[in-house]
C-alpha positions in Angstrom: -4.1 -27.0 10.1 -5.5 -23.4 10.2 -3.0 -20.8 9.0 -4.0 -17.1 9.6 -2.8 -14.2 7.5 -3.2 -10.5 8.3 -2.0 -7.3 6.6 -1.8 -3.7 7.4 -0.9 -1.1 4.8 1.6 1.0 6.7 4.0 0.5 9.6 2.0 2.9 11.6 -1.1 0.8 11.5 -1.6 -1.9 14.2 -2.4 -5.5 13.2 -3.4 -6.6 16.7 -7.2 -6.7 16.0 -6.6 -9.0 13.0 -4.1 -11.1 15.0 -6.7 -11.4 17.9 -9.5 -12.4 15.5 -7.4 -15.0 13.8 -6.3 -16.4 17.2 -9.9 -16.5 18.4 -10.8 -18.5 15.2 -8.3 -21.2 16.2 -5.4 -20.5 13.9 -2.4 -22.6 14.6 0.0 -20.1 13.0 -0.5 -16.5 12.2 1.6 -14.4 9.6 1.3 -10.6 9.3 2.7 -8.3 6.6 3.1 -4.6 7.1 3.0 -3.6 3.4 0.6 -2.3 0.8 -1.7 -4.9 -0.8 -0.7 -3.6 -4.2 2.9 -4.8 -3.7 3.7 -8.1 -5.3 6.2 -8.9 -2.5 4.4 -9.9 0.7 6.9 -12.1 2.5 4.7 -13.2 5.3 1.9 -14.3 2.9 4.6 -16.2 0.9 5.6 -18.0 4.2 1.9 -18.8 5.0 1.3 -20.2 1.5 4.4 -22.4 1.8 3.1 -23.9 5.1 -0.3 -24.8 3.7 -1.0 -28.4 2.7 -4.1 -30.2 1.3 -6.9 -30.1 3.9 -5.6 -26.9 5.6 -7.4 -23.6 5.8 -6.0 -20.2 5.1 -7.9 -17.7 7.3 -8.1 -13.9 6.9 -10.3 -11.4 8.6 -11.4 -9.6 5.5 -10.9 -10.2 1.8 -9.1 -6.9 1.2 -6.4 -8.0 3.6 -5.4 -10.7 1.1 -5.2 -8.6 -2.0 -6.6 -5.5 -3.8 -7.3 -6.8 -7.3 -10.0 -9.3 -8.2 -7.5 -11.0 -10.6 -5.0 -11.5 -7.8 -7.7 -12.9 -5.5 -9.0 -15.3 -8.1 -5.5 -16.5 -8.9 -4.8 -17.1 -5.3 -8.1 -18.8 -4.7 -7.5 -21.1 -7.7 -4.0 -21.9 -6.5 -5.4 -22.8 -3.1 -8.2 -24.9 -4.6 -5.8 -26.8 -6.8 -3.7 -27.6 -3.6 -6.8 -28.7 -1.7 -6.7 -25.7 0.7 -9.8 -23.8 1.7 -10.0 -20.1 2.2 -12.0 -18.7 5.1 -12.8 -15.0 5.4 -14.0 -14.4 8.9 -15.8 -11.0 8.8 -17.5 -11.7 5.4 -18.6 -15.3 6.2 -16.8 -16.9 3.3 -15.7 -20.5 3.3 -14.6 -21.8 -0.1 -15.1 -25.3 1.0 -18.8 -24.7 0.2 -20.4 -23.7 -3.2 -22.1 -20.7 -1.6 -18.7 -19.6 -0.1 -17.1 -19.8 -3.5 -19.8 -17.6 -5.0 -19.6 -15.0 -2.3 -15.8 -14.9 -2.6 -16.1 -13.9 -6.3 -18.9 -11.4 -5.6 -17.2 -9.7 -2.7 -13.9 -9.6 -4.6 -15.6 -7.9 -7.6 -17.3 -5.4 -5.3 -14.0 -4.6 -3.5 -12.2 -4.0 -6.9 -15.2 -1.9 -8.1 -15.0 0.2 -4.9 -11.2 0.7 -5.4 -11.7 1.7 -9.0 -14.3 4.3 -8.0 -12.0 5.8 -5.4 -9.2 6.0 -7.9 -11.4 7.7 -10.5 -12.7 10.2 -7.9 -9.1 11.0 -6.9 -8.0 11.5 -10.5 -11.0 13.7 -11.3 -10.3 15.8 -8.2 -6.7 16.3 -9.2 -7.7 17.2 -12.8 -10.2 19.7 -11.5 -7.6 21.3 -9.2 -5.0 21.5 -12.1 -7.7 23.1 -14.3 -8.0 25.8 -11.7 -4.2 26.3 -11.8 -3.4 24.5 -8.6 -0.5 22.1 -8.3 -0.3 19.3 -5.9 2.5 18.5 -3.5 4.3 20.5 -0.9 5.1 24.1 -1.3 8.9 24.7 -1.9 10.9 25.3 1.3 12.7 28.2 -0.4 10.9 31.1 -1.9 12.1 32.1 -5.5 14.2 34.8 -4.0 16.0 32.5 -1.6 16.3 29.8 -4.3 18.1 32.3 -6.6 20.3 33.3 -3.6 21.1 29.6 -3.0 21.9 29.0 -6.6 24.1 32.1 -6.8 26.0 30.9 -3.7 26.3 27.4 -5.2 27.5 28.7 -8.6 30.0 31.0 -6.8 31.2 28.0 -4.7 30.6 30.0 -1.5 30.7 26.9 0.6 29.4 23.3 0.4 25.8 22.5 -0.2 25.5 21.7 3.5 26.9 25.1 4.5 24.5 26.9 2.1 21.6 24.9 3.6 22.7 25.7 7.1 22.9 29.4 6.2 19.4 29.4 4.8 17.9 27.1 7.4 16.9 24.2 5.2 18.1 20.8 4.3 20.6 19.8 1.6 17.8 18.2 -0.5 15.9 21.5 -0.3 18.9 23.2 -1.9 19.2 20.7 -4.6 15.4 20.9 -5.4 15.5 24.7 -5.5 18.5 24.7 -7.9 16.9 22.1 -10.0 13.6 24.1 -10.1 15.5 27.2 -11.2 17.4 25.3 -13.9 14.1 23.8 -15.3 12.6 27.3 -15.4 15.5 28.4 -17.5 
């Protein structure tokens, strides 16, 4: 039996191209998760793994759809191998039923992890450089310092509920709570 597995990282991404490629490869069943590869819980992958028996194939379009870390990919591959299940990666031409396929699996997994590490390092370096220049990340506060002080004064004087204060200032309740918290942290 050929079991297909696909994954998209966010709910806004569309898994149809993966589903189509897996169907074209002759998969009997296809499971698709809409979660980050970093998450330990991938319910559709768990279902696919439960369905696999010795002699079956787990098919994915690309190796990065199966997991992000080399350690995780190797553990999964070893688990499949111990159960007599082959892994087939369509776009990268990997088939672990062959010695060459096993070698490519490890090489491509290592390259994918290396690439992910480089991206993380560049992101961290960029954030550090921005902080060194005095810039902070994240959204700008909805309320200016003046309006935040006004909201806190209204809150402290109990001039209405938080929702009423938010309505008067044209922001959400969480914005009021964040503004008050920011002022309290500043002292």
